[in-house]
N, C-alpha and C positions, 0 to 999 in steps of 0.2 A: 504493500500500500504506500502511496506517495506521502511523504512527510512534508506537509505544507510549510511548516515553520522552517525546516532545513532548506527547502527549495527557495523560500523567501529570502533567507540569509544569503544564499549564493547569488540570487538574482539581484539583491540590493547591492552586493559587493561589485557585481559586474556593471551595474548601471553607474555606480560611482566612478569606476575606472573609465567607462566610456565617456561620462560627462566631463571628467578632468581632461581626457585626451582631446575631446571635441572643442572644449571652451578655451582654446589657446588665444593669446592676445591678437593674433593675426586674423582679421575678418575677411571673408570672401568678398571680392569687389566686383561691381558691375562697371559699365562704362562711365557711370556718373560718380559713384562714391561707394564707400564701404556700407554694407547693409547695417542699418541702425537697429537698436533694440526694438523688437516687435511689440505690438500691443498685447496679444494673447498668444501663448505658445501654440495654440492650434487653431486659431481662428483668423490669423492674418497672413500666414505663410502659405503661398500657393505652390502646388506641385509644378514641375517643369512644364513648358508649353506642350511637349509631346506626350505628357502623361494624361491619364484619363480625367483626373480631377483631384482636388485636395481632399483631405480626409477630416473626419471629426473624431475627436477623442472620446468619448464618453466618459475618461475620466471622468462627454457628456459625461464631478464628483458628486451625485446624489448621496443620500445617506443610506447605509445599510445596517439595520439593527439586527441584533441576534436575540433569540427568544429569552435569553437571560443576560444579555449584555447590551451595552449601549454603543453600537458602532455606527458612525455616520459616514456614508459614502459620499463625500463631497461631490465629486463629479462622477464618482464611481457608483456608489450605492446608497440607497435610502436605508435608514435604520429602524429596527423595530424591536424594542425590548418587550418580550411577551411574558415577563414575570407578572405575578398577580398584582403587584403594586406599581408597576411602571411599564410603559410601552413606548418605544421610540419611533418617531416618524422616519420612514426610510426615504432618504433623498439624495447625491452626488451628481452629471450631466452632466459632460460633456461632459460631471463627469461623471450613475451610476449610475447614481452613476459615478464618481468623482473620484486618489490617483495612485500610480503604481510603478513598479520596476519591471525591467524586461530581460529577455534571454539574449544570448549572443547573436549578433546579426552579421550576415555576410553581405557586404555592400555590392560586390560585383564590380564590373567595369562600366563606368558611366562617362568616361572621358570622350567617347565618340558621340555622345548625345548632345544636342544643341542646348544652349543656355536658355533659361526661361525669360519671358518678356519681363521687363522691369518698369517700375514707376518711381516717383520720388521716394516712396516708402519702401522700395524693394520689390521682390517678385510677388506680384499680386494678380490673381485672375478675377477681374471684376465681373466676368461673365458667370462665374460660379455662384449660384444662389442656393446651393444645397444646405449650407450652414454646417457642413460636416468636417471641414478642415479646422482643427483646433488652433492653428496659428494664422488663420486668415481673418484678421480683425475687422468685423463689419458691425454696423448697427443692425440689431435684429430683436424681434419679439417672439416669444414662444409660450404656448400654453399646452400642457399635457396632463393626462389623467392615468394613474396607475392603480390597478387592483392587485392585491397580494393575498395568496392563500398561505396563512401563517403556519409555522411549524410549532403548533401547540398540541397538548395531549388531547383536547377536545376540538371542536370546530373553532376556527379563528379566521377572521378576514380584516383587511385594512384597505382603505381607499385614500389616495393622495392626489390632490389636484394642485398643480404648480404653475405659477406665473413667473416667467423669466425674461429679463431684459439684459442685453449686452451692448456695450458702446466703446469704441476706441477713444483714447485721449492722449495728450502730450504728443501731438503731431503723429498719431498712429503708432507710437512706440509701446504703448500700454493698452490693455483692455480691462474694462470694468464689467463685472457681472453681478446681478442681484437676483435672488430667488425667494419667493414667498409661497407658503403652502396652506391649504385647507386640509385637515386630516380627520378621518373617521376610522374608528377601530372597534371591533367587537370580537371577543375571544373567551372561550372556555379553557382556561389555562390548566386546570387539574382534571378535566373530563368528568365533572360531577353533574353535568347537564345544566349548569348555571353559568351565565356569562360573568366572569370576573372583571372583564374590561368592557365597557360600553360607553364610549365618549366620542364627541365630535367637537370641532372648533378650529381655531387657528393653530398652525404648527410653527416651527422655528423659521427664522429668516437667516440667510447667509449671504456674504459678500465675497467676491474674489477679485484680486488684482494680478494680472499676469503680463509677462514680457518675454521677448526672445533675445537674450544677450549674445547669441552666436548663431550665425546662419552661413553655411558654406555650400552653395549650390553646385560647386565643382565636385564635391563629395556627396552631394544630395543628403545633407544632414542638418538638422537644426536642434538647438538646445533651448528649452523654455523653462522658466522658473516663475513661481507665483506664491501668493499667500491667500489663504481662505480664512474668513472670520465667521464663526458659527455663533449666533446670538440665541440666548434662551428666552424666546418670545412667545412660546406656546401658551394658549389660554388654559391648559390643564397639564399637569405633570405627565400624564399618559400620552399626550399628543406631541411631545418634543423630547429632546435629549436631556433636559434638566441641567444643562451646563453651558457656559460660555467658553468656547474653545478656539484654538488656532490650529491651522493645518498647512504648514509650509509644504510645497510640492516642487518636484522637478521631473521633467520628462524629455525624452528624445523623440525626434521625428525623422524617420528614414523614408525618403521618397523612392519609389520603385524598388522595394527591398527584395532580397533573396533572388533577384533575377526573374521574379515572377510578375505576372500581369496584374499587379496591385498598385493602388495609388500611394498608400503609405502604411507604415507600421510605427506605432507610437507607444512604446513602453513608458510607464510613469510610476512614480513613488510619492506617497504622501504620508506624513506622520502627523497624527492629530493628538493634541494634548489640551487639558483644561487649564484655564487661567483664573478660575474662581475657586480652586481648592477641591473640586469634585474629582472622582476617580475616572478620569478619561486618559487612556494611553493606548493608542491604536496605530497599527501599520497597515497601510492600504497599498496594494500593488495591482496595477491595471495594465493589460496588454491590449492595445487597440489596433485593429486591422480594417482597412477601408478599401472598397472597390466601387468605382462609379462608372456609369456608361459613358461612351465616347461623347455624347451630346450633353452630358451632365444633367440628364433628366431623371435618371434612376440611380439608386445607390443601395449597397448592402454592406453591413459591417458586423464584425464579430468582436465581442468585448469581454474576455474572461477577466475576472478580478479575484484577488486573494485578500482575505481580511484576517488579521491577527489582533486579538484584544489581549494586551499584556496584563491588564488588571484582572479580567475574568478568567484568564488562561484558556481562552477558546480560539478556535480558528475554523474557517470555512471558505468555500469558494462560490462565486456567483458567475454565471455565464449568460450574457445577453446577446441576442441576435436582432439586428434592426434592418428593416426593409422600408425604403422610402421612395417617393415620387414627387416630381414637380407638378403643380396644378395649373400653371399659367395658361397652357394651351386649352384647358377646359374652362377656366374662369375668366380669361382675358385679363389677368393680373400680371404682376411682375414680382418675382421673388417669393411666391407663395408655395408651400409644400406641405405634405403630410407623411406620417410614417406610423408603423406598428412595430413594437419592440417586446417580444416575449423573453422571459428570463426564467432560469431554474437555479435553485440553491443546492449545493452539494456539501455533505458533511453533517455529522450529528449536531453541531452547534449552529447550523444554518438558521437564519431568522425567518425564512419562508421557504415553502416547497416550490412554488412557482408564482409568476406574476405576468401580467400583460399590461403594456402601456401603449396608448395611442396619443399622437401629438400633432400640432399644427404650428408651422413656423412662417414668419414673414421676415425676409432679409431685405433691408432697404438699400 
């Protein structure tokens, strides 16, 4: 059986080595100038012109709670503590959705491929409105709803409705994201036929700031770093994490990885800890793989995530698959899209057995 904690340790060490090696003082340069820090690690950097399209990280970090733990998946996973006296709202996106470390990557030979188109802000594909590339910093608005079948002894269900807004700032070198949630949860924790949890109301709010300090398109690699702030704003303890926490994160973006017909591979790592004295100490590892159609009207992504809660001594894995399509040709709009995102939890400590998310995006 795979030891997730040991795998995480090796993966984190590898990502650190890759990050140090990639983030050297010398920046890749276009005809205009060195690429500046990007707004958001995965929302403003575009894949090369000959690639199919940029990718979205799902770090999309939502929070991912565990039946007896408080795990927030910033962009990676939503969290749900299904203990009788507390239940966490599962939320991460871009990044859980929300971040993680990755495996070794073979970049292959890219020297014979043409350079990407550039603008004042660096390589940007303004035609891409999928909102899937984590370092392509755009203004966008998203609304999505997720239903989770909780891993409780009796019946348990949770519904999260999230509003999300992203915007670049500082001349496009940084990106800001904010998410707010409405949460409903009902669960029979001890299988006695009675719901120990039955609450609804406002969930936690989180903010994220992200930038791209290193971008080298000759090697088709980018390094993004950011900080996520989780606020204890839930209207009831069972509807949020119960803690104000910070989640620094780092991730790499490999364009056209493994020599395969993929847009990008983005391994990421996030460590979440409390700043208000609560017991929050979690490691989140996310591996994001994206593929888009040639005309950027369709996309598919796979987003495995590993969660280790050091306080509760628990660990589990979440696997998301997302399928999306642009809607402009049907609605006569610009930048509108929709997607469906099923997910499964793996491991005895998993917060949920399965979930389904549907969402709508507008990229301006």
